[in-house]
TORDRENSE-591352 format. One line per 4 residues: number of its first residue (from 1); their letters; for each residue x, y, z negated of N, C-alpha, C, O. Coordinates in Angstrom, 1 decimal, padded with zeros to 4 digits. Layout:
! TORDRENSE-591352
NUM) A) X,Y,Z,X,Y,Z,X,Y,Z,X,Y,Z  ... $
***
This chain:
! TORDRENSE-591352
1) XXXX) 100.9,090.3,-125.5,101.0,091.2,-126.6,100.0,092.3,-126.5,100.0,093.0,-125.6  099.2,092.4,-127.6,098.1,093.4,-127.5,098.6,094.8,-127.4,098.0,095.6,-126.6  099.7,095.2,-128.1,100.2,096.5,-128.1,100.7,096.9,-126.7,100.4,098.0,-126.2  101.3,096.0,-126.0,101.8,096.2,-124.6,100.6,096.5,-123.7,100.6,097.4,-122.8 $
5) XXXX) 099.5,095.7,-123.9,098.3,095.9,-123.0,097.7,097.2,-123.3,097.3,097.9,-122.3  097.6,097.6,-124.6,097.0,098.9,-124.9,097.8,100.1,-124.3,097.3,101.0,-123.8  099.2,100.0,-124.4,100.0,101.0,-123.8,099.9,101.1,-122.3,100.1,102.2,-121.8  099.7,100.0,-121.7,099.6,100.0,-120.2,098.2,100.6,-119.7,098.1,101.0,-118.6 $
9) XXXX) 097.2,100.6,-120.6,095.9,101.0,-120.2,095.5,102.4,-120.7,094.6,103.0,-120.2  096.3,102.9,-121.7,095.9,104.2,-122.3,097.1,105.1,-122.4,098.2,104.7,-122.6  096.9,106.4,-122.4,097.9,107.4,-122.6,098.0,107.6,-124.2,097.0,107.8,-124.8  099.2,107.4,-124.7,099.5,107.4,-126.1,100.3,108.6,-126.5,101.3,108.9,-125.9 $
13) XXXX) 099.9,109.3,-127.6,100.6,110.4,-128.0,101.6,110.1,-129.2,102.7,110.6,-129.2  101.1,109.2,-130.1,102.0,108.8,-131.2,102.0,107.3,-131.4,100.9,106.7,-131.3  103.1,106.7,-131.6,103.2,105.3,-132.0,103.9,105.2,-133.4,104.9,105.8,-133.6  103.3,104.4,-134.2,103.8,104.1,-135.6,104.3,102.7,-135.5,103.6,101.8,-135.3 $
17) XXXX) 105.6,102.5,-135.8,106.2,101.2,-135.8,106.9,100.9,-137.1,107.8,101.6,-137.6  106.3,099.9,-137.8,106.8,099.6,-139.1,107.7,098.3,-139.0,107.2,097.2,-138.9  109.0,098.6,-138.9,110.0,097.4,-138.7,110.3,096.8,-140.0,111.0,095.7,-140.0  109.9,097.4,-141.1,110.2,096.8,-142.4,109.5,095.5,-142.6,109.8,094.7,-143.4 $
21) XXXX) 108.4,095.3,-141.9,107.6,094.1,-142.0,107.7,093.1,-140.9,107.0,092.2,-140.8  108.7,093.4,-140.0,108.9,092.6,-138.8,110.2,091.9,-138.9,111.2,092.4,-139.4  110.2,090.7,-138.4,111.5,089.9,-138.3,112.3,090.3,-137.0,113.5,090.2,-137.0  111.6,090.8,-136.0,112.3,091.1,-134.8,113.2,092.3,-135.0,113.0,093.1,-135.9 $
25) XXXX) 114.2,092.4,-134.1,115.1,093.5,-134.1,114.4,094.9,-133.9,113.8,095.1,-132.8  114.5,095.8,-134.8,113.9,097.0,-134.7,114.3,097.9,-133.5,113.5,098.5,-132.9  115.6,097.9,-133.3,116.1,098.7,-132.2,115.5,098.2,-130.8,115.2,099.0,-129.9  115.5,096.9,-130.7,115.0,096.4,-129.4,113.5,096.7,-129.2,113.0,097.0,-128.1 $
29) XXXX) 112.7,096.6,-130.3,111.3,097.0,-130.3,111.2,098.5,-129.9,110.3,098.8,-129.1  112.0,099.3,-130.5,111.9,100.8,-130.2,112.2,101.0,-128.7,111.5,101.7,-128.0  113.2,100.3,-128.2,113.5,100.5,-126.7,112.4,100.0,-125.8,112.1,100.6,-124.8  111.8,098.9,-126.2,110.7,098.3,-125.4,109.5,099.3,-125.4,108.9,099.6,-124.4 $
33) XXXX) 109.2,099.9,-126.6,108.2,100.9,-126.6,108.5,102.1,-125.8,107.6,102.7,-125.2  109.8,102.5,-125.8,110.2,103.7,-125.0,110.0,103.4,-123.6,109.6,104.3,-122.8  110.2,102.2,-123.1,110.0,101.8,-121.7,108.5,101.9,-121.4,108.1,102.3,-120.3  107.6,101.4,-122.3,106.2,101.3,-122.1,105.5,102.6,-122.2,104.6,102.9,-121.5 $
37) XXXX) 106.0,103.5,-123.1,105.3,104.8,-123.4,106.4,105.8,-123.6,106.6,106.3,-124.8  107.2,106.2,-122.6,108.4,107.0,-122.8,108.1,108.4,-123.4,109.0,108.9,-124.0  107.0,109.0,-123.1,106.7,110.3,-123.6,106.0,110.4,-125.0,105.8,111.5,-125.5  105.7,109.2,-125.5,105.0,109.2,-126.8,106.0,109.6,-127.9,107.2,109.3,-127.8 $
41) XXXX) 105.5,110.2,-129.0,106.3,110.4,-130.2,106.3,109.1,-131.0,105.3,108.5,-131.3  107.5,108.7,-131.4,107.6,107.4,-132.1,108.0,107.6,-133.5,109.1,108.2,-133.8  107.1,107.2,-134.4,107.4,107.3,-135.9,107.9,105.9,-136.3,107.1,104.9,-136.2  109.1,105.8,-136.9,109.6,104.5,-137.3,109.6,104.5,-138.8,110.0,105.4,-139.5 $
45) XXXX) 109.1,103.3,-139.3,109.1,103.1,-140.8,110.1,101.9,-141.0,109.9,100.8,-140.4  111.1,102.2,-141.8,112.1,101.2,-142.0,112.6,101.2,-143.4,112.4,102.2,-144.1  113.2,100.1,-143.9,113.7,100.1,-145.3,115.0,100.8,-145.4,115.3,101.4,-146.5  115.8,100.8,-144.4,117.1,101.5,-144.5,117.4,102.2,-143.2,116.8,101.9,-142.1 $
49) XXXX) 118.3,103.2,-143.2,118.7,103.8,-141.9,119.5,102.8,-141.1,119.6,101.6,-141.5  120.0,103.2,-140.0,120.9,102.3,-139.2,120.6,102.3,-137.8,121.4,102.0,-136.9  119.3,102.5,-137.4,118.9,102.5,-136.0,119.3,103.8,-135.4,119.4,104.8,-136.0  119.7,103.7,-134.1,120.0,104.9,-133.3,118.9,105.9,-133.4,117.8,105.6,-133.1 $
53) XXXX) 119.3,107.2,-133.7,118.2,108.2,-133.7,117.6,108.5,-132.4,116.5,109.1,-132.3  118.2,108.0,-131.3,117.6,108.2,-130.0,116.4,107.2,-129.8,115.6,107.4,-128.9  116.2,106.3,-130.7,115.1,105.3,-130.6,113.8,105.9,-131.2,112.8,105.3,-130.8  113.9,106.9,-132.0,112.7,107.4,-132.6,112.7,108.9,-132.7,113.7,109.5,-132.6 $
57) XXXX) 111.5,109.4,-133.0,111.4,110.9,-133.2,111.3,111.3,-134.6,111.9,112.3,-135.1  110.7,110.4,-135.4,110.5,110.7,-136.9,110.8,109.3,-137.6,110.4,108.3,-137.1  111.5,109.4,-138.7,111.7,108.1,-139.5,111.2,108.3,-140.9,111.5,109.3,-141.6  110.6,107.3,-141.4,110.1,107.3,-142.8,110.7,106.1,-143.5,110.9,105.0,-142.9 $
61) XXXX) 111.1,106.2,-144.7,111.6,105.1,-145.5,110.5,104.4,-146.2,109.7,104.9,-146.9  110.5,103.1,-146.0,109.5,102.2,-146.7,109.8,102.1,-148.2,111.0,102.1,-148.6  108.7,102.1,-149.0,107.3,102.2,-148.7,106.8,103.6,-148.4,107.4,104.6,-148.9  105.8,103.7,-147.7,105.2,105.0,-147.2,103.8,105.1,-147.7,103.0,104.2,-147.5 $
65) XXXX) 103.5,106.2,-148.4,102.1,106.4,-148.8,101.2,106.8,-147.6,101.8,107.4,-146.7  099.9,106.5,-147.7,099.0,107.0,-146.6,099.1,108.5,-146.4,099.0,108.9,-145.2  099.3,109.2,-147.4,099.3,110.7,-147.3,100.6,111.1,-146.5,100.5,112.0,-145.6  101.7,110.5,-146.8,102.9,110.8,-146.1,102.9,110.4,-144.7,103.4,111.1,-143.8 $
69) XXXX) 102.2,109.3,-144.4,102.1,108.8,-143.0,101.2,109.8,-142.2,101.5,110.1,-141.1  100.1,110.2,-142.8,099.2,111.1,-142.1,100.0,112.4,-141.8,099.8,113.0,-140.8  100.8,112.9,-142.8,101.5,114.1,-142.6,102.5,114.0,-141.5,102.7,114.9,-140.7  103.2,112.8,-141.4,104.2,112.5,-140.3,103.5,112.5,-139.0,104.0,113.0,-138.0 $
73) XXXX) 102.3,111.9,-138.9,101.5,111.9,-137.6,101.2,113.3,-137.2,101.3,113.6,-136.0  100.7,114.1,-138.2,100.3,115.5,-137.9,101.6,116.3,-137.4,101.5,117.1,-136.4  102.7,116.1,-138.0,103.9,116.7,-137.6,104.3,116.3,-136.2,104.7,117.1,-135.4  104.2,115.0,-135.9,104.5,114.5,-134.6,103.6,115.1,-133.5,104.1,115.4,-132.4 $
77) XXXX) 102.3,115.2,-133.9,101.4,115.7,-132.9,101.7,117.2,-132.5,101.4,117.7,-131.5  102.3,117.9,-133.5,102.7,119.3,-133.2,104.0,119.4,-132.6,104.5,120.6,-132.3  104.7,118.3,-132.3,106.0,118.3,-131.6,105.7,118.1,-130.1,105.0,117.3,-129.7  106.4,118.9,-129.3,106.2,118.8,-127.8,106.5,117.4,-127.4,107.4,116.7,-127.9 $
81) XXXX) 105.8,116.9,-126.4,106.0,115.6,-125.9,107.4,115.5,-125.2,107.9,116.6,-124.7  108.0,114.4,-125.3,109.4,114.3,-124.7,109.3,114.5,-123.2,108.4,114.1,-122.5  110.4,115.1,-122.7,110.5,115.3,-121.3,111.3,114.1,-120.8,112.5,114.0,-121.0  110.6,113.2,-120.1,111.2,111.9,-119.7,110.9,111.7,-118.2,109.9,112.2,-117.7 $
85) XXXX) 111.8,110.9,-117.6,111.6,110.5,-116.2,111.7,109.0,-116.3,112.7,108.4,-116.8  110.8,108.3,-115.7,110.8,106.8,-115.6,110.9,106.4,-114.2,110.1,106.8,-113.4  111.8,105.5,-113.9,112.0,104.9,-112.6,112.4,103.5,-112.7,113.6,103.2,-113.2  111.6,102.5,-112.4,111.9,101.1,-112.5,112.4,100.7,-113.9,111.6,100.9,-114.8 $
89) XXXX) 113.6,100.2,-114.0,114.2,099.7,-115.2,114.8,100.8,-116.1,115.3,100.5,-117.1  114.6,102.1,-115.7,115.3,103.2,-116.3,114.4,104.2,-116.9,113.3,104.5,-116.4  114.8,104.7,-118.1,114.1,105.8,-118.8,115.1,106.9,-119.1,116.1,106.7,-119.8  114.9,108.1,-118.5,115.8,109.2,-118.7,115.2,110.2,-119.7,114.1,110.8,-119.4 $
93) XXXX) 115.8,110.4,-120.8,115.2,111.3,-121.9,116.0,112.6,-121.7,117.1,112.7,-122.2  115.3,113.6,-121.2,116.0,114.9,-120.9,116.2,115.6,-122.2,117.2,116.4,-122.3  115.4,115.5,-123.2,115.5,116.2,-124.5,116.8,115.7,-125.3,117.5,116.5,-125.8  116.9,114.4,-125.3,118.0,113.8,-126.0,119.3,113.5,-125.2,120.3,113.0,-125.6 $
97) XXXX) 119.1,113.7,-123.9,120.2,113.5,-122.9,120.7,112.1,-122.9,121.9,111.8,-122.9  119.7,111.2,-122.9,120.1,109.7,-122.9,119.4,109.0,-121.7,118.4,109.5,-121.3  120.0,108.0,-121.3,119.4,107.1,-120.3,119.3,105.7,-120.9,120.3,105.2,-121.5  118.2,105.0,-120.7,118.1,103.7,-121.2,117.8,102.8,-119.9,116.9,103.1,-119.1 $
101) XXXX) 118.6,101.7,-119.8,118.4,100.8,-118.7,119.0,099.4,-119.0,119.2,099.1,-120.2  119.1,098.6,-118.0,119.6,097.2,-118.3,120.9,097.1,-119.0,121.2,096.1,-119.7  121.8,098.2,-118.9,123.1,098.1,-119.5,123.0,098.7,-120.9,124.0,098.7,-121.6  121.8,099.1,-121.4,121.7,099.6,-122.7,121.3,101.1,-122.7,120.9,101.6,-121.7 $
105) XXXX) 121.5,101.8,-123.8,121.2,103.2,-123.9,122.4,104.0,-124.2,123.3,103.6,-125.0  122.6,105.1,-123.5,123.8,105.9,-123.6,123.5,107.3,-123.5,122.6,107.7,-122.8  124.3,108.1,-124.2,124.1,109.6,-124.1,125.0,110.1,-122.9,126.1,109.6,-122.7  124.4,111.0,-122.1,125.1,111.5,-121.0,125.6,112.9,-121.1,125.0,113.7,-121.9 $
109) XXXX) 126.7,113.3,-120.5,127.2,114.6,-120.4,126.2,115.4,-119.5,125.4,114.9,-118.8  126.2,116.8,-119.6,125.3,117.6,-118.8,125.3,117.3,-117.3,124.3,117.2,-116.7  126.5,117.1,-116.7,126.6,116.8,-115.3,126.1,115.4,-115.0,125.4,115.3,-114.0  126.4,114.4,-115.8,125.9,113.1,-115.6,124.3,113.1,-115.7,123.7,112.4,-115.0 $
113) XXXX) 123.8,113.9,-116.6,122.4,114.0,-116.8,121.8,114.6,-115.5,120.7,114.1,-115.1  122.4,115.6,-115.0,121.9,116.2,-113.7,121.9,115.2,-112.6,121.0,115.1,-111.8  123.0,114.5,-112.5,123.1,113.5,-111.4,122.0,112.4,-111.6,121.3,112.1,-110.6  121.8,111.9,-112.8,120.8,110.8,-113.1,119.4,111.4,-112.8,118.6,110.6,-112.2 $
117) XXXX) 119.2,112.6,-113.2,117.8,113.2,-112.9,117.6,113.3,-111.4,116.5,112.9,-111.0  118.6,113.7,-110.7,118.4,113.8,-109.2,118.2,112.4,-108.6,117.3,112.3,-107.8  118.9,111.4,-109.0,118.7,110.1,-108.4,117.4,109.5,-108.8,116.7,108.9,-108.0  117.0,109.7,-110.1,115.7,109.1,-110.6,114.5,109.8,-110.0,113.4,109.1,-109.9 $
121) XXXX) 114.6,111.0,-109.6,113.5,111.7,-108.9,113.4,111.4,-107.4,112.5,111.8,-106.8  114.4,110.7,-106.9,114.4,110.3,-105.5,114.8,108.9,-105.4,115.8,108.5,-104.7  114.0,108.0,-106.0,114.4,106.5,-105.9,114.3,106.0,-104.5,113.4,106.4,-103.8  115.2,105.1,-104.2,115.3,104.4,-102.9,115.5,105.4,-101.7,115.1,105.1,-100.6 $
125) XXXX) 116.0,106.6,-102.0,116.3,107.5,-101.0,117.8,107.7,-100.8,118.5,107.6,-101.8  118.2,107.9,-099.6,119.6,108.3,-099.4,119.8,109.7,-099.8,119.3,110.6,-099.2  120.6,109.9,-100.9,120.9,111.3,-101.3,122.3,111.6,-100.8,123.3,111.0,-101.2  122.3,112.6,-099.9,123.6,113.0,-099.3,124.6,113.6,-100.3,124.2,114.2,-101.3 $
129) XXXX) 125.9,113.4,-100.0,126.9,113.9,-100.8,126.8,115.5,-100.9,127.0,116.0,-102.0  126.5,116.1,-099.8,126.4,117.6,-099.9,125.2,118.0,-100.7,125.2,119.1,-101.3  124.1,117.2,-100.8,123.0,117.5,-101.6,123.5,117.5,-103.1,123.1,118.4,-103.9  124.2,116.5,-103.5,124.7,116.3,-104.8,125.6,117.5,-105.2,125.5,118.1,-106.3 $
133) XXXX) 126.5,117.9,-104.3,127.4,119.0,-104.6,126.6,120.3,-104.7,127.0,121.1,-105.6  125.6,120.5,-103.9,124.9,121.7,-103.9,124.0,121.8,-105.2,123.9,122.8,-105.9  123.3,120.7,-105.5,122.3,120.8,-106.6,122.9,120.5,-108.0,122.4,121.0,-109.0  124.0,119.8,-108.1,124.7,119.6,-109.4,125.8,120.5,-109.7,126.0,121.0,-110.8 $
137) XXXX) 126.6,120.8,-108.6,127.8,121.7,-108.8,127.6,123.1,-108.2,128.4,123.9,-108.3  126.4,123.3,-107.6,126.0,124.6,-107.0,127.1,125.1,-106.1,127.5,126.3,-106.1  127.6,124.3,-105.2,128.6,124.7,-104.2,128.3,124.0,-102.9,127.8,122.9,-102.8  128.7,124.6,-101.8,128.6,124.0,-100.5,130.0,123.6,-100.0,130.2,123.1,-098.9 $
141) XXXX) 131.0,123.7,-100.9,132.4,123.3,-100.5,132.5,121.8,-100.6,132.3,121.2,-101.6  132.9,121.2,-099.4,132.9,119.8,-099.3,134.3,119.3,-099.0,134.5,118.1,-098.7  135.3,120.1,-099.0,136.6,119.7,-098.6,137.2,118.8,-099.6,138.1,117.9,-099.3  136.8,118.9,-100.9,137.4,118.0,-101.9,136.2,117.6,-102.8,135.7,118.4,-103.6 $
145) XXXX) 135.8,116.3,-102.7,134.7,115.8,-103.5,135.1,114.8,-104.5,134.4,113.9,-104.9  136.4,114.9,-104.9,136.9,113.9,-105.9,136.2,114.0,-107.2,136.0,113.0,-107.9  135.7,115.2,-107.6,135.0,115.4,-108.8,133.7,114.6,-108.7,133.3,113.9,-109.7  133.0,114.6,-107.6,131.8,113.8,-107.4,132.1,112.3,-107.5,131.4,111.6,-108.2 $
149) XXXX) 133.2,111.9,-106.9,133.5,110.5,-106.9,133.8,110.0,-108.4,133.3,108.9,-108.8  134.5,110.8,-109.2,134.8,110.5,-110.5,133.5,110.4,-111.4,133.3,109.5,-112.1  132.6,111.4,-111.2,131.3,111.4,-111.9,130.4,110.2,-111.5,129.8,109.6,-112.4  130.4,109.8,-110.3,129.7,108.6,-109.8,130.2,107.4,-110.5,129.5,106.5,-111.0 $
153) XXXX) 131.5,107.3,-110.6,132.2,106.2,-111.3,131.8,106.1,-112.7,131.5,105.1,-113.3  131.8,107.3,-113.4,131.4,107.3,-114.8,130.0,106.9,-115.0,129.6,106.2,-115.9  129.1,107.4,-114.1,127.7,107.1,-114.2,127.4,105.6,-114.0,126.6,105.0,-114.8  128.1,105.0,-113.1,128.0,103.6,-112.9,128.5,102.8,-114.1,127.9,101.8,-114.5 $
157) XXXX) 129.5,103.4,-114.8,130.0,102.7,-116.0,128.9,102.7,-117.1,129.0,101.9,-118.0  128.0,103.7,-117.0,127.0,103.8,-118.1,125.7,102.9,-117.7,125.1,102.3,-118.6  125.4,102.9,-116.4,124.1,102.3,-116.0,124.2,100.9,-115.4,123.2,100.2,-115.3  125.4,100.5,-115.0,125.5,099.2,-114.3,126.0,098.2,-115.3,127.0,098.4,-115.9 $
161) XXXX) 125.4,097.0,-115.3,125.9,095.9,-116.2,127.3,095.5,-115.7,128.2,095.2,-116.5  127.5,095.6,-114.3,128.9,095.4,-113.8,129.2,096.5,-112.8,128.8,096.5,-111.6  129.9,097.5,-113.3,130.2,098.7,-112.5,130.9,098.4,-111.2,130.9,099.2,-110.2  131.7,097.3,-111.2,132.5,096.9,-110.0,131.6,096.3,-108.9,132.1,096.1,-107.8 $
165) XXXX) 130.4,095.9,-109.3,129.5,095.3,-108.3,128.1,096.0,-108.6,127.2,095.3,-109.1  128.0,097.2,-108.2,126.8,098.0,-108.5,125.5,097.4,-107.9,125.5,097.1,-106.7  124.5,097.3,-108.6,123.1,096.9,-108.1,122.2,098.1,-108.1,121.2,098.0,-107.3  122.4,099.1,-108.9,121.4,100.2,-109.0,121.8,101.4,-108.2,121.0,102.1,-107.6 $
169) XXXX) 123.1,101.8,-108.3,123.6,103.0,-107.6,124.6,102.5,-106.5,125.7,102.3,-106.8  124.1,102.5,-105.3,124.9,101.9,-104.2,125.4,103.0,-103.3,124.7,104.0,-103.1  126.5,102.8,-102.7,127.1,103.8,-101.8,126.7,103.5,-100.3,126.7,102.3,-099.9  126.4,104.5,-099.6,126.2,104.5,-098.2,127.4,105.2,-097.6,127.5,106.4,-097.5 $
173) XXXX) 128.4,104.4,-097.2,129.7,105.0,-096.8,129.6,106.1,-095.8,128.9,106.0,-094.8  130.3,107.2,-096.1,130.3,108.4,-095.2,129.0,109.2,-095.3,128.9,110.2,-094.6  128.1,108.8,-096.2,126.8,109.6,-096.2,126.5,110.0,-097.7,126.4,111.2,-097.9  126.3,109.1,-098.5,125.9,109.4,-099.9,125.6,108.2,-100.7,126.3,107.2,-100.6 $
177) XXXX) 124.5,108.2,-101.5,124.2,107.2,-102.4,122.7,106.9,-102.4,121.9,107.8,-102.2  122.3,105.7,-102.8,120.9,105.3,-102.9,120.8,104.7,-104.3,121.5,103.8,-104.7  119.8,105.3,-105.1,119.5,104.8,-106.4,118.4,103.8,-106.3,117.3,104.2,-105.9  118.6,102.5,-106.7,117.6,101.5,-106.6,117.2,101.2,-108.0,117.8,100.4,-108.7 $
181) XXXX) 116.1,101.7,-108.5,115.7,101.6,-109.9,115.4,100.2,-110.4,115.4,099.9,-111.6  115.0,099.3,-109.4,114.8,097.9,-109.8,115.9,097.0,-109.4,115.8,095.8,-109.6  117.0,097.6,-108.9,118.1,096.7,-108.6,118.0,095.9,-107.4,118.7,094.9,-107.2  117.0,096.2,-106.5,116.8,095.5,-105.3,116.7,096.4,-104.1,116.4,097.6,-104.3 $
185) XXXX) 116.9,095.9,-103.0,116.8,096.7,-101.8,115.4,097.1,-101.6,114.5,096.3,-101.7  115.2,098.4,-101.3,113.8,098.9,-101.0,113.5,098.5,-099.6,114.4,098.3,-098.7  112.2,098.3,-099.2,111.8,098.0,-097.9,112.3,099.1,-097.0,112.4,100.3,-097.4  112.7,098.7,-095.7,113.3,099.7,-094.8,112.5,101.0,-094.7,113.0,102.1,-094.6 $
189) XXXX) 111.1,100.8,-094.6,110.3,102.0,-094.4,110.1,102.8,-095.6,109.4,103.9,-095.6  110.7,102.4,-096.8,110.6,103.2,-098.0,111.9,104.0,-098.3,112.0,104.7,-099.3  113.0,103.7,-097.5,114.2,104.4,-097.7,114.2,105.7,-096.9,114.4,105.6,-095.6  114.1,106.8,-097.5,114.1,108.1,-096.9,115.4,108.8,-097.0,116.2,108.5,-097.9 $
193) XXXX) 115.7,109.7,-096.0,116.9,110.4,-096.1,116.6,111.8,-096.7,115.7,112.5,-096.2  117.4,112.1,-097.8,117.2,113.4,-098.4,118.1,114.4,-097.7,119.3,114.1,-097.6  117.6,115.5,-097.3,118.4,116.6,-096.7,118.4,117.8,-097.5,117.6,118.1,-098.3  119.4,118.7,-097.2,119.5,120.0,-097.9,118.3,120.8,-097.4,117.9,120.8,-096.3 $
197) XXX) 117.8,121.6,-098.4,116.7,122.5,-098.0,117.3,123.5,-097.0,118.3,124.1,-097.2  116.5,123.8,-096.0,116.9,124.8,-095.0,117.6,124.1,-093.8,117.8,124.8,-092.8  117.9,122.8,-093.9,118.6,122.2,-092.7,117.5,121.8,-091.7,117.9,121.3,-090.6 $
***
């Protein structure tokens, strides 16, 4: 696909997607483009509403005049680029507080967003439980970490196709968790241990 090749070779600021002229599912195309160019502004042209607003930045109703399209592109160019983190199969949109992955796209609570950001910026690393408590809950108190356990369970419910058999967020018993963005074991020499600053 030519568009995919262009997106892999060039930095893109604005994407215009006219789903009114396509037979393919518009939402799936939006998600694919988000994966390929997560920080680009996406202008969607459609005949009717209905797609998740998380899929696009600007939406125009078909038909669209050239003047209106140019104005939309100029408006998009003046909009700050999305703050996104990409790791393997996952795209975390900090602005819209959503994560997109194999299980679909979901909006996260602030704490789940913080957890996901921490894991995605440290892929294939062992993130210690005390690190999570310190950086997400801003506490060194480790006598009761049930809150962490509950949030990890909720996060798995959002990102794992089968939360009871996690492939992406795995537990290292007695230590912490490893986020595997591609759902596979990282080579042994690529699994680093994350420690608290100052230890």
